[in-house]
C-alpha positions in Angstrom: 4.1 3.6 -17.8 3.2 6.9 -19.5 5.2 10.0 -18.7 3.7 11.7 -15.7 2.9 15.2 -16.8 1.0 18.0 -15.1 -1.1 18.4 -18.3 -2.2 14.8 -18.4 -6.0 14.8 -18.3 -6.3 11.2 -17.1 -4.2 12.1 -14.0 -6.3 15.1 -13.3 -9.4 13.0 -13.5 -7.8 10.5 -11.1 -6.8 13.3 -8.7 -10.3 14.9 -8.5 -11.9 11.5 -8.4 -10.0 10.9 -5.1 -11.0 14.3 -3.9 -14.8 13.8 -4.4 -15.3 12.4 -1.0 -14.2 15.8 0.5 -17.5 17.2 -0.8 -18.6 19.6 -3.6 -18.9 22.5 -1.1 -15.3 22.3 0.0 -14.0 21.9 -3.6 -16.2 24.8 -4.7 -14.8 27.0 -1.9 -11.3 25.8 -2.7 -11.7 26.9 -6.4 -13.2 30.3 -5.4 -10.3 31.0 -3.0 -7.8 30.0 -5.7 -9.4 32.6 -8.1 -9.4 35.3 -5.4 -5.8 34.7 -4.4 -4.7 34.4 -8.0 -6.4 37.6 -9.3 -5.9 40.0 -6.3 -2.2 40.5 -7.0 -3.1 41.9 -10.5 -5.6 44.2 -8.7 -2.8 45.3 -6.4 -0.6 46.2 -9.4 -3.4 48.3 -11.0 -4.3 50.1 -7.7 -0.7 50.8 -7.1 -0.5 52.5 -10.5 -3.7 54.5 -9.7 -2.1 55.6 -6.4 1.1 56.6 -8.0 -0.8 58.7 -10.6 -2.9 60.5 -8.0 0.0 61.5 -5.7 1.6 64.2 -7.9 -1.8 66.0 -8.3 -2.4 65.8 -4.5 1.1 67.3 -3.8 0.6 70.1 -6.4 -3.0 71.0 -5.6 -3.1 70.6 -1.8 -5.8 69.0 0.4 -8.6 69.5 -2.2 -7.0 66.9 -4.5 -6.3 64.3 -1.8 -9.5 62.3 -2.2 -8.3 60.2 -5.2 -5.2 59.4 -3.2 -7.2 58.3 -0.2 -9.6 56.2 -2.4 -6.6 54.5 -4.1 -4.8 53.9 -0.8 -8.0 52.4 0.8 -8.4 50.2 -2.2 -4.8 49.1 -2.0 -5.2 48.3 1.7 -8.4 46.5 1.1 -6.8 44.4 -1.6 -3.9 43.5 0.6 -6.1 42.6 3.6 -8.4 40.5 1.3 -5.3 38.8 -0.2 -3.9 38.0 3.3 -7.3 36.6 4.6 -7.9 34.6 1.4 -4.4 33.2 1.4 -4.6 32.1 5.0 -8.1 30.5 4.4 -6.9 28.8 1.3 -3.9 27.3 3.2 -6.2 26.0 5.9 -8.7 24.5 3.5 -5.8 23.1 1.4 -4.6 21.1 4.5 -8.1 19.8 5.0 -8.3 18.7 1.4 -4.8 17.2 1.6 -6.0 15.0 4.5 -9.1 14.1 2.5 -6.8 13.2 -0.5 -4.6 11.1 1.7 -7.6 9.3 3.2 -9.2 8.6 -0.1 -5.9 7.3 -1.5 -5.4 5.0 1.5 -8.9 3.7 1.2 -8.5 3.1 -2.6 -5.3 1.1 -2.0 -6.9 -0.7 0.9 -9.9 -1.7 -1.3 -7.4 -3.2 -3.8 -5.2 -5.0 -1.3 -8.0 -6.2 1.0 -10.8 -6.5 -1.6 -9.2 -9.1 -3.9 -10.9 -12.4 -3.5 -7.6 -14.2 -3.6 -3.9 -13.4 -3.1 -2.6 -14.1 -6.6 -2.9 -10.4 -7.8 -0.9 -9.3 -4.8 2.0 -11.6 -5.7 2.4 -10.0 -9.1 5.7 -8.2 -9.1 4.2 -5.3 -11.1 1.5 -4.8 -8.4 4.2 -5.0 -5.7 6.1 -2.2 -7.5 2.9 -0.1 -7.6 2.3 -0.5 -3.9 6.0 0.2 -3.1 5.7 3.4 -5.2 2.7 4.5 -3.1 4.5 3.7 0.1 7.5 5.7 -1.0 5.3 8.6 -1.9 3.9 8.6 1.6 7.4 8.5 3.1 8.2 11.6 1.0 5.0 13.4 2.3 3.5 13.6 -1.2 0.0 13.1 0.3 0.3 16.1 2.6 1.7 18.5 0.0 -0.8 17.7 -2.7 -3.4 20.5 -2.2 -0.9 23.1 -1.2 1.0 22.3 -4.4 -2.3 22.5 -6.4 -3.3 25.9 -4.9 0.3 27.2 -5.3 0.4 26.3 -9.0 -3.1 27.5 -9.8 -2.7 30.9 -8.0 0.7 31.5 -9.5 -0.6 30.8 -13.0 -3.5 33.2 -12.4 -1.1 35.9 -11.3 0.9 35.3 -14.5 -2.2 35.5 -16.6 -3.2 38.8 -15.0 0.2 40.3 -15.6 0.0 39.1 -19.2 -3.3 41.0 -19.7 -2.0 44.2 -18.1 1.2 44.2 -20.2 -0.9 44.1 -23.4 -1.7 47.8 -22.5 2.0 48.7 -23.3 2.8 46.8 -26.5 0.8 43.8 -27.9 4.0 41.9 -28.6 5.6 42.4 -25.1 3.6 39.8 -23.1 3.8 37.4 -26.1 7.6 37.5 -26.1 7.9 37.1 -22.3 5.2 34.4 -22.3 6.9 32.4 -25.0 10.2 32.6 -23.2 8.6 31.5 -19.9 6.7 28.8 -21.7 9.9 27.4 -23.1 11.4 27.4 -19.6 8.4 25.8 -18.2 8.4 23.0 -20.8 12.0 22.3 -19.9 11.1 22.1 -16.2 8.0 20.0 -16.9 10.1 17.6 -18.9 12.7 17.3 -16.2 10.0 16.9 -13.6 8.2 14.3 -15.6 11.4 12.3 -16.0 12.1 12.5 -12.3 8.6 11.4 -11.3 8.6 8.6 -13.9 12.0 7.4 -12.7 10.9 7.5 -9.0 7.7 5.7 -9.8 9.0 3.0 -12.1 12.6 1.8 -12.4 13.6 3.9 -9.4 10.9 2.4 -7.3 12.1 -1.1 -8.1 15.7 -0.2 -7.2 14.5 1.5 -4.0 12.7 -1.6 -2.9 16.0 -3.4 -2.7 17.6 -0.4 -0.9 14.7 -0.2 1.6 14.9 -3.9 2.2 18.6 -3.8 3.0 18.0 -0.8 5.3 15.3 -2.8 7.1 17.7 -5.7 7.6 20.2 -3.3 9.1 18.0 -1.5 11.5 15.0 -3.7 12.1 14.5 -6.1 15.0 13.6 -9.3 13.0 17.0 -9.8 11.5 19.0 -8.2 14.4 20.1 -11.5 15.9 21.4 -13.1 12.7 23.0 -9.8 11.6 25.1 -9.8 14.8 25.7 -13.5 15.1 27.0 -13.8 11.5 28.6 -10.4 11.4 26.5 -9.1 8.5 26.8 -5.4 9.4 29.9 -4.9 7.3 28.2 -6.6 4.4 24.8 -4.8 4.7 25.9 -1.2 5.0 28.0 -0.9 1.8 25.4 -2.8 -0.2 22.6 -0.5 1.1 24.7 2.4 0.0 25.3 0.9 -3.4 21.6 0.1 -3.8 20.6 3.6 -2.8 23.2 5.2 -5.2 22.0 2.8 -7.9 18.5 4.2 -7.6 19.7 7.8 -7.5 21.8 7.2 -10.6 18.7 7.0 -12.7 17.6 10.5 -11.5 21.0 11.9 -12.1 21.1 10.5 -15.6 17.7 12.1 -16.5 18.9 15.5 -15.2 22.1 15.4 -17.3 20.1 14.9 -20.4 18.4 18.3 -19.9 21.5 20.5 -19.7 21.5 21.8 -23.2 17.8 22.7 -23.4 18.0 24.3 -20.0 20.8 26.6 -21.2 18.7 27.6 -24.3 15.7 28.4 -22.1 17.9 30.6 -19.8 19.2 32.5 -22.9 15.6 33.0 -24.2 14.6 34.5 -20.8 17.5 36.9 -20.8 16.8 38.1 -24.4 13.1 38.5 -24.0 13.3 40.5 -20.8 16.0 42.7 -22.3 13.7 43.5 -25.3 10.6 44.3 -23.2 12.3 46.2 -20.4 14.5 48.0 -22.9 11.4 49.0 -25.0 9.7 50.2 -21.7 12.7 52.3 -20.8 12.8 53.9 -24.3 9.1 54.7 -24.2 9.4 56.3 -20.8 12.3 58.4 -21.9 10.3 59.6 -24.9 7.4 60.5 -22.6 5.1 57.9 -24.2 4.7 56.2 -20.8 4.1 58.1 -17.6 5.6 57.3 -14.2 2.5 55.5 -13.0 2.2 53.5 -16.2 5.9 52.7 -16.0 5.4 51.4 -12.5 2.4 49.2 -13.6 4.1 47.8 -16.7 7.4 47.1 -15.0 5.6 45.2 -12.2 3.6 43.3 -14.9 6.7 42.4 -16.8 8.3 41.0 -13.7 5.1 39.2 -12.7 5.0 37.3 -16.0 7.6 35.0 -14.3 4.5 33.3 -12.8 4.0 31.8 -16.3 7.2 30.0 -16.0 9.1 28.1 -13.3 7.2 27.2 -10.2 9.8 25.1 -8.3 8.7 22.9 -5.5 4.9 23.4 -5.9 5.1 22.2 -9.5 7.3 19.2 -8.6 4.9 18.3 -5.7 1.9 18.6 -7.9 3.5 16.4 -10.6 4.2 13.8 -7.9 0.6 14.0 -6.6 -0.8 13.6 -10.1 1.5 10.7 -10.8 0.5 9.1 -7.5 -3.2 9.6 -8.3 -2.7 8.1 -11.7 -0.7 5.2 -10.2 -3.6 4.4 -7.8 -6.0 4.5 -10.8 -3.7 2.2 -12.6 -3.5 -0.1 -9.6 -7.3 -0.3 -9.4 -7.4 -1.1 -13.2 -4.7 -3.8 -12.8 -6.3 -5.4 -9.8 -10.1 -5.3 -10.4 -12.0 -5.7 -7.2 -15.6 -6.9 -7.4 -18.3 -4.5 -6.2 -19.9 -7.3 -4.2 -18.5 -10.6 -3.1 -19.9 -13.9 -4.3 -23.1 -14.5 -2.5 -25.6 -17.3 -2.0 -29.2 -17.4 -0.8 -28.0 -18.8 2.5 -24.9 -16.9 3.7 -22.0 -19.0 4.8 -21.9 -17.2 8.2 -25.5 -18.3 8.9 -24.7 -22.0 8.3 -23.4 -24.4 10.9 -22.3 -27.9 11.4 -19.6 -30.1 9.7 -18.4 -29.2 6.2 -18.0 -31.6 3.3 -15.4 -30.9 0.6 -15.1 -32.1 -2.9 -12.4 -31.5 -5.5 -12.9 -32.6 -9.1 -10.0 -32.5 -11.5 -8.3 -29.5 -9.9 -5.4 -28.1 -11.9 -3.2 -25.2 -10.8 0.0 -23.6 -12.1 1.9 -20.8 -10.3 2.6 -17.5 -12.2 5.9 -17.8 -14.1 6.0 -21.6 -14.1 5.2 -24.0 -16.9 4.7 -27.2 -14.9 1.5 -27.4 -12.9 1.7 -27.9 -9.1 -1.6 -29.7 -9.0 -2.6 -31.7 -12.1 -6.1 -33.2 -12.2 -6.4 -33.7 -8.4 -9.7 -35.2 -7.2 -10.6 -35.7 -3.6 -13.7 -36.1 -1.5 -13.8 -35.3 2.2 -16.9 -36.3 4.0 -18.3 -34.0 6.7 -16.7 -34.6 10.1 -13.7 -36.6 8.9 -10.2 -35.8 10.0 -7.9 -36.0 7.0 -4.1 -35.8 6.9 -2.4 -34.7 3.8 1.3 -35.7 3.4 3.8 -35.8 0.7 7.4 -34.8 -0.2 8.4 -31.2 -0.2 7.0 -29.5 -3.3 4.3 -32.0 -3.8 1.6 -29.4 -3.6 0.3 -29.9 -0.1 0.3 -26.2 0.8 -1.0 -25.2 -2.6 -4.0 -27.5 -2.2 -4.7 -25.9 1.2 -4.6 -22.4 -0.3 -7.0 -23.5 -3.0 -9.3 -24.9 -0.4 -9.2 -21.6 1.5 -10.0 -19.6 -1.7 -6.6 -17.9 -1.7 -6.1 -19.0 -5.3 -8.6 -20.0 -8.1 -7.9 -23.3 -9.9 -6.9 -23.1 -13.5 -9.3 -26.0 -14.2 -11.6 -28.3 -12.2 -14.0 -27.4 -9.4 -13.9 -27.2 -5.6 -17.2 -27.4 -3.7 -17.5 -26.8 0.0 -20.4 -27.0 2.4 -23.0 -28.3 0.0 -21.9 -26.6 -3.2 -20.3 -23.3 -2.1 -17.1 -22.1 -3.6 -14.2 -21.6 -1.2 -14.7 -17.9 -1.4 -18.4 -18.1 -0.6 -17.6 -20.5 2.3 -15.0 -18.3 3.9 -17.2 -17.9 7.0 -17.1 -21.7 7.4 -13.4 -22.2 6.9 -10.7 -21.6 9.4 -7.0 -22.1 8.8 -3.6 -21.7 10.5 -0.6 -21.7 8.2 3.0 -22.5 8.8 3.8 -18.8 8.3 0.9 -17.6 10.5 0.9 -13.9 11.4 2.3 -12.8 14.8 0.3 -9.7 15.3 2.0 -7.1 17.5 -1.3 -6.5 19.2 -2.9 -7.5 22.5 -3.5 -11.2 23.2 -7.3 -10.5 22.8 -6.9 -9.5 19.2 -4.4 -12.3 18.4 -7.0 -14.9 19.5 -10.2 -13.0 18.7 -9.3 -12.5 15.1 -10.4 -16.0 14.6 -14.0 -14.8 14.9 -14.5 -11.1 15.4 -18.0 -11.6 16.9 -16.3 -13.3 19.9 -13.7 -10.5 20.5 -15.4 -9.4 23.7 -16.4 -12.8 24.9 -13.7 -13.6 27.4 -15.2 -17.0 28.2 -15.1 -18.1 24.6 -11.6 -16.8 24.0 -10.3 -18.3 27.2 -11.8 -21.7 26.2 -10.1 -21.5 22.8 -6.8 -20.6 24.4 -7.1 -23.4 27.0 -8.0 -26.0 24.3 -4.9 -24.9 22.3 -2.8 -25.8 25.4 -2.1 -22.1 26.2 -4.3 -21.7 29.3 -1.3 -21.0 31.6 -0.2 -18.2 29.2 -3.0 -15.9 30.2 -2.1 -16.0 33.9 1.5 -15.2 33.2 0.9 -12.1 31.2 1.0 -8.9 33.3 -2.0 -7.2 31.6 -3.9 -10.4 30.8 -5.9 -10.1 27.6 -4.7 -6.6 27.0 -1.0 -7.5 27.0 0.6 -6.5 23.7 2.6 -9.4 22.3 5.6 -7.4 21.2 8.4 -5.8 23.1 8.4 -2.9 20.7 5.5 -1.4 22.7 5.3 -0.1 26.3 4.3 -2.9 28.6 4.5 -5.5 25.8 6.0 -8.9 26.0 7.5 -11.4 23.5 6.4 -15.0 23.3 8.4 -18.1 22.6 7.9 -20.0 19.3 5.8 -22.7 21.1 3.7 -20.1 22.8 3.0 -18.4 19.5 2.0 -21.7 18.1 -0.6 -22.1 20.8 -1.9 -18.6 20.3 -2.3 -19.3 16.6 -4.1 -22.5 17.3 -6.4 -20.7 19.7 -7.2 -18.3 16.9 -8.4 -21.2 14.8 -10.3 -22.8 17.6 -12.1 -19.4 18.2 -13.2 -19.6 14.6 -14.6 -23.1 15.3 -16.5 -21.7 18.3 -17.9 -19.0 16.0 -19.3 -21.5 13.5 -16.4 -22.6 11.2 -17.1 -26.2 10.1 -13.8 -26.9 8.3 -10.5 -26.4 10.2 -7.2 -26.6 8.3 -3.7 -26.8 9.9 -1.0 -26.4 7.4 2.2 -27.3 9.4 1.6 -24.6 12.1 3.4 -26.7 14.7 6.8 -26.9 12.9 8.5 -25.1 15.8 7.4 -27.8 18.3 9.4 -31.0 18.9 8.0 -34.4 17.8 6.4 -35.3 21.1 4.8 -31.9 21.6 3.4 -31.9 18.1 2.1 -35.4 18.4 0.4 -34.7 21.7 -1.1 -31.4 20.4 -2.4 -33.1 17.2 -3.9 -36.0 19.1 -5.6 -33.6 21.6 -6.6 -31.4 18.7 -8.3 -34.3 16.9 -10.2 -35.1 20.0 -11.4 -31.5 20.5 -12.5 -31.1 16.9 -14.7 -34.2 16.4 -17.6 -32.0 15.6 -15.9 -30.3 12.6 -14.1 -31.5 9.5 -10.3 -31.2 9.9 -7.4 -31.2 7.5 -3.9 -31.7 8.9 -0.7 -31.1 6.9 2.6 -32.1 8.5 5.9 -33.4 7.3 6.1 -35.5 10.5 4.1 -38.6 9.6 4.0 -39.8 13.2 2.0 -36.8 14.2 -0.9 -37.5 11.8 -1.1 -41.3 12.0 -4.3 -41.1 14.2 -6.3 -39.1 11.6 -9.3 -40.9 10.2 -7.8 -40.9 6.8 -4.4 -40.1 5.2 -3.8 -39.1 1.5 -0.4 -38.9 -0.1 0.1 -36.2 -2.7 2.6 -36.9 -5.5 2.9 -35.5 -9.0 0.1 -33.1 -8.4 -2.5 -35.9 -7.7 -3.6 -38.2 -4.9 -1.2 -41.1 -5.1 -2.4 -43.0 -2.0 -5.4 -42.9 0.2 -6.3 -44.8 3.3 -5.7 -45.2 7.1 -2.3 -45.3 8.6 -2.6 -49.1 9.1 -3.8 -49.8 5.5 -1.1 -47.6 4.0 1.6 -49.3 6.0 0.4 -52.7 4.9 0.3 -51.5 1.3 4.1 -50.8 1.5 3.9 -47.9 -0.9 5.2 -44.3 -0.8 3.7 -43.5 2.6 5.2 -46.7 4.2 8.6 -45.8 2.8 8.5 -42.2 4.0 7.2 -43.3 7.4 9.9 -45.9 7.8 12.6 -43.5 6.9 11.4 -41.0 9.4 11.1 -43.6 12.1 14.7 -44.7 11.5 15.9 -41.1 11.6 14.1 -40.3 14.8 15.5 -43.4 16.5 19.1 -42.9 15.3 19.2 -39.2 16.1 17.3 -39.5 19.4 14.8 -36.9 18.3 11.7 -38.6 19.8 11.0 -39.3 23.4 10.8 -42.9 24.5 7.0 -43.2 24.1 7.1 -41.9 20.5 10.2 -44.0 19.6 8.4 -47.1 20.9 5.3 -46.4 18.8 7.5 -45.7 15.8 9.4 -49.0 16.2 6.1 -50.9 16.8 4.5 -49.4 13.7 7.6 -50.1 11.7 7.7 -53.7 12.9 
């Protein structure tokens, strides 16, 4: 990553690119106010000198000479009032623009994270680091300080430039000497700031991710049970401290490297101010500079400090620029298409069962050499119930993710619903994964997310929940559909694993009611026992006769009633047939099924009816 400097034009372009949505009028007013607030202090210095020059004459000559004093005093008061009003207005407008900047930045990140056609870019560690850096910047309030920092830096520099011009009236070399000294100091600070921002946004962000994760484990609810049961508190706290100090060590190291040049800058400031102020004192003692001019030039010499260190505003602006550049880099790293893939007939407008065809599909995960799927071909007729089985790591879930368009195959082709790509057919595909999301939202959203168009259709949602075996759940919840499924919120409740399974299945069935013609279940019932899973799958197959279904489960007894079963092995379809035909063939499926039947019988894991069926099938 390039060093994050305030003078980097690319970062300024990225910053103002994010601010464009605030409108040209607001940006124009913001710029005008910056000019006003930046230049009025110079006017105050000059008017103060005019006032000081007029006072002696007014004292000596009496009331007749008071007019210049009154004019200068009125001008001074006018400048101070205008400065106060402009500063206050600038602050208010700056907060508005900071909100616009934060909104634009959030929208840009959302377009990247939600606009990618598949999930592969989001699994890139570099992208994860970029997103973590943005999140860390939000935690440190960089968004809200951006425009205040910009206006602070700009107005301060204008004050310094005004003082520079005024001081030219004393000696041409005086502002140059002070300007060079402050420039050296400013470069030192910029270098230190850039190093600090770079550390926080690159290596520091990576180290902070580990520290933040450990902190979340220590204070968050998801890990609370295991932390207490296994006594992990004593392990987590010191490691969190070590991880945090490890991240800070990078910043401390960068600061230590700047000590020598910082000392040189401080010496330059002392020498330059000694020369200019000393020359000003000598000129005053010789009568070359009057009292009023001495007052003006002394103020100007002191005000040239605005050409140097700016402190927090400069640091915050550097962070905002680095953040804007980071978001621009994120958008470049994860290109999002302007428009999704389309077809003359949108997927959402189609209906009925969905046919699927895979021809020579090959896919390899990032960072791996061996492909997970290697030349897999499979045809699924519309309306068929297909079970996909295989050993762990065989590629079952990978195949499902490809079918859902979450990954693009490296080679081969996947055609859905008469030739659509999985991305184009998303409105026709519904899926529930093993790691399905448990939204801490009302029950209505948890089911209605399956098809947003049905969100307010209580009858459709209730039918989906009932078909999923969760009909009784609705009557038990205190607030019905509006009950938040999380104890972290007032009036919320927590569901059991089995209840969450049924809610997730209801979400999929809501998608079917909304027009999905292909329904995929990738081991979503893993938390259920054998009997419950078997009963649910059998009922599920009965309820989804009008759609194409794909079931993935490691429990072979649960999918034996599917119309067809395929066994994945070595990245390809190794066996294909019905439960009965595969058992007669005595191949891989028969061996896996027999081993599971023996285990269930010996461990008493199945109820009597399931055990009897297992024994009968094995016989």
